[in-house]
N, C-alpha and C positions, 0 to 999 in steps of 0.2 A: 326102202329105196332112199338113197341119199341124193339130194339135189346138189349139183356143182355149178358154181358160177362160171360162165363161159368167158374166156379171155381171148380176144381176137389175135393177140400177139404171142400166145403161148408157143405155137409152132416155131415162129421166128426166134423166140428166146431160146428154145431147145437147140435149134440149128446154130445159133450164135455161140451157145455154150459148148457145143460139140467142136466147132471150129477153134474156139479158144483153147480147149484141151488138146486138140490135135496139133495145131500150129505153134503153140507157145514154146514147147521145147526146141523147136527148130529156129525160132526167131531170136535175134539178139535182144530186142525189146519190142514191145507192142506200142504203137502210137495211134491214137484216134484223131479225128479231124481237128479237134481243138488244140492239138499239140501236146497233150498230156498222155503219159503212158497209162495203160489200164491196170498196171500192177497193183495199184492201191485198191482197185475194185475187188481184188481177189482176197483181201485180208492180209496179204503179206507186204503190201506196199507201205511207203513212208508217207504219212499225211503231210501236205504242205500247203502253204499260202503263197501266192505271187501277187505283189503289189507294186505300183509305180510310186516311188517316193523321191521327191526332189529331182526328178528327171532321170532317175536310175530305176532299174528293176531290182526288187528285193525278194528273194525266195527264202521263206522260213520253213524249215522242215523239222518235224517232231521226231527226235530219236532218243527218247529217254532211256537211261540205263546202259547206254553204249559208250564205251571209251572212245575218246577222240582219235586214238590211233587206229581204231577199227572202222573209221568212216573215210571213204574215198570219194573225192569230188573230181569230176573229169568233164572237160568240154572237148567234143570231137565232132566235126562236121556239123556244127551249129546245134548240137544237142548237149544240154547239161545233164549229166548222169550223177546221181548220188547213190552210192552203194554203202551198205552197212552190214556188219557181222555181229550178231548177238551170240556170244559164247554160252555154252551150257554150263550151269553151275555144277561143280563136282562135289560140293558139300553134301548133297542129298543123293549121291550115287547109290548107296546101299539102301536107302529108304524106299518105301512103297508110296507112290503118290496117291492121294485120295482124290485130288482134283488138280489138274495142271492146265493153266490157261496162258501162261507167259510163253511166248514163242522164242525159239532159238533157231539159229541158222542165218543164212544171208538173204538179204532182200535189197531191192533197189527202186529207184524212181527216175524217170527220164522226162525232160521237158524240152520241147523244140524252142530254140531261141530265135528272136528276130534278127535280121541282118544288121541292125543298128547297134548291137552290143559290141563293145570293145573287149575282146576276149583276153587281151594282154593285161587289162587292169582289173580283172575279177578278183574279189577278195572274199574270204569266208572266215567265220568265227563261230565258236561253239560255247554256249553258256546255258546252264540250267536245263539241259536236255533238248535245247533248240539249236539247230544249225542254221546260221543266217549267211546266205550267199548274196553278195551285192554285185550286180552286173551293171556297170556304168554304160550309158548310151554314148555314142559318138557325138561330138559337138555339132557336126553337120546335121544330125537328125533331130536335135532338140529344137523346139519351137523358138522363134525369135521375132521380136517386133521390128517392123520395117517402117521407117519414117516416111510419111507422105510429104513430098515437096510441092510447093505451089509454084507454077511456072509464070 
């Protein structure tokens, strides 16, 4: 007889996995409460970091081995979407793989943006397999010091 550790959340996890498999093909993208898509949780997502730097939001996404022409960055309805396409190598078409771990195909990541981002001034650059998207905040939303006057 084998003893199994009881997990109180196992049923909830199975239900959540079923919902993800059922609804994902129907949804444009999945977003959780913190504003990040769950595509990265499935293994097909693009790992990214979001930092606030000099009053701007900076999104750094790891997309190694992907040509810059195969990366699409889009902002629509306050959502930053990064899509990438990893093309399959044709050099090994006739070969038989003994092990294949590098993924091919398309994948994406979506991030809900705050209302304070100036979408017209967004810039992106690609270097050494890292896509960096700089999202400047509007001047009205940046903190400022207010002088206290003595009456």
